[in-house]
C-alpha positions in Angstrom: 175.5 121.0 199.9 177.4 121.5 203.1 180.5 122.8 201.3 180.8 119.9 198.9 184.0 119.8 196.9 184.3 119.0 193.2 185.8 115.6 193.9 182.9 114.7 196.3 180.4 115.9 193.7 182.0 113.8 191.0 182.0 110.8 193.2 178.3 111.4 194.0 177.3 111.4 190.3 177.6 107.6 189.8 176.9 106.6 193.4 173.8 108.7 194.1 172.8 111.0 191.3 172.7 108.6 188.4 170.6 105.9 190.2 168.3 108.6 191.6 167.9 110.2 188.2 167.1 106.9 186.5 164.5 105.9 189.1 163.0 109.4 189.1 162.7 109.5 185.3 161.1 106.1 185.3 158.6 107.1 187.9 157.7 110.3 186.1 157.3 108.4 182.8 155.1 105.8 184.5 153.0 108.4 186.3 152.5 110.2 183.0 151.1 107.0 181.6 154.0 106.8 179.1 155.8 103.5 178.3 159.2 103.0 179.9 161.2 103.7 176.8 164.8 103.1 177.9 166.5 105.4 175.4 164.4 108.3 176.5 164.7 107.5 180.2 168.5 107.2 179.8 168.7 110.5 178.0 166.6 112.3 180.6 168.5 110.6 183.5 172.0 111.4 182.0 171.0 115.1 181.5 169.6 115.2 185.1 172.7 113.6 186.5 174.9 116.3 185.0 172.5 118.9 186.2 173.0 117.6 189.7 176.3 119.5 189.7 174.2 122.5 190.6 174.9 121.5 194.2 178.3 123.1 193.7 176.8 126.6 193.1 176.7 129.0 196.1 172.9 129.2 196.3 170.5 129.0 199.2 169.9 125.6 200.7 167.0 123.9 199.0 167.2 126.0 195.8 169.1 123.1 194.0 165.9 121.0 194.6 163.8 123.6 192.7 166.4 123.8 189.9 166.5 120.0 189.6 162.7 119.8 189.5 162.5 122.4 186.8 165.3 120.8 184.8 163.6 117.3 185.1 160.4 118.8 183.8 162.1 120.5 180.9 164.0 117.3 179.9 160.9 115.2 180.2 159.0 117.7 178.0 161.8 117.7 175.4 161.8 113.9 175.1 158.1 113.1 175.5 156.1 116.2 174.5 153.9 115.7 177.6 152.1 118.6 179.1 154.2 120.5 181.7 151.3 120.6 184.2 151.1 116.8 184.2 154.9 116.6 184.4 155.1 118.9 187.4 152.3 116.9 189.1 154.3 113.6 188.5 157.5 115.3 189.8 155.6 116.5 192.9 154.3 113.0 193.5 157.9 111.7 193.3 159.1 114.3 195.8 156.3 113.3 198.2 157.4 109.7 197.9 161.0 110.7 198.6 160.0 112.9 201.5 157.8 110.2 203.0 160.4 107.4 202.7 163.2 109.6 204.0 161.0 110.6 207.0 160.6 107.0 207.8 164.1 105.7 207.1 166.7 108.4 208.0 166.6 108.2 211.8 166.9 104.4 211.9 169.7 104.4 209.3 171.6 107.1 211.2 171.1 105.0 214.4 172.3 101.8 212.7 175.3 103.6 211.2 175.9 105.6 214.5 176.4 108.9 212.6 174.8 112.4 212.5 172.8 113.8 209.7 175.6 116.2 208.7 178.1 113.2 208.5 175.6 111.3 206.3 175.1 114.2 203.9 178.8 115.1 203.7 179.9 111.7 202.4 178.8 110.9 198.8 179.0 107.2 199.7 176.7 107.5 202.7 174.4 109.7 200.7 174.2 106.9 198.1 173.5 104.4 200.8 170.8 106.6 202.5 169.1 107.2 199.1 168.6 103.5 198.4 165.3 103.3 200.3 163.6 106.0 198.4 165.2 104.9 195.1 163.7 101.5 195.7 160.3 103.1 196.5 160.5 105.1 193.2 161.5 102.0 191.3 158.6 100.1 192.8 156.2 102.9 192.0 157.5 103.1 188.4 157.2 99.3 187.8 153.8 98.9 189.4 152.4 101.9 187.6 153.9 100.8 184.3 152.3 97.3 184.9 148.9 98.9 185.3 149.5 101.3 182.3 150.3 98.3 180.1 147.4 96.3 181.3 145.0 99.3 180.7 146.5 99.7 177.2 146.1 96.0 176.5 142.4 96.1 177.5 141.7 99.2 175.4 143.3 97.6 172.3 141.3 94.4 172.7 138.0 96.2 172.1 
């Protein structure tokens, strides 16, 4: 992404990629109606975090997003056995949340920080900071959906 070096990519792993992968995996699990099983979420998130190194490949801009969506679907399928069609729908929902939140927050954050988009994307630390709003949105989505999933399950088991 914008000529990222190996050291920048390695710094981005714990700062942006791991939190993003955890919240995305949580949201996908919750949207699938699955319980938030931390061992499975951690496994999917760690694999997805390592897969984020795809940004270092010389591929067309945006292709890494496609690769990451497919890899997340594969990892989720491996650890949950859920149907791929439902997994891709959950992932698409997460991407819509990310897109919507970024659309709302990027300009104000750039104005507050007095930087350009290219500067924000080039720095792993700034990328981590700029990803916080959508990570919080995904986390909120996951926790709220999980709450309703558990409530629904509790009502079903009472009868």
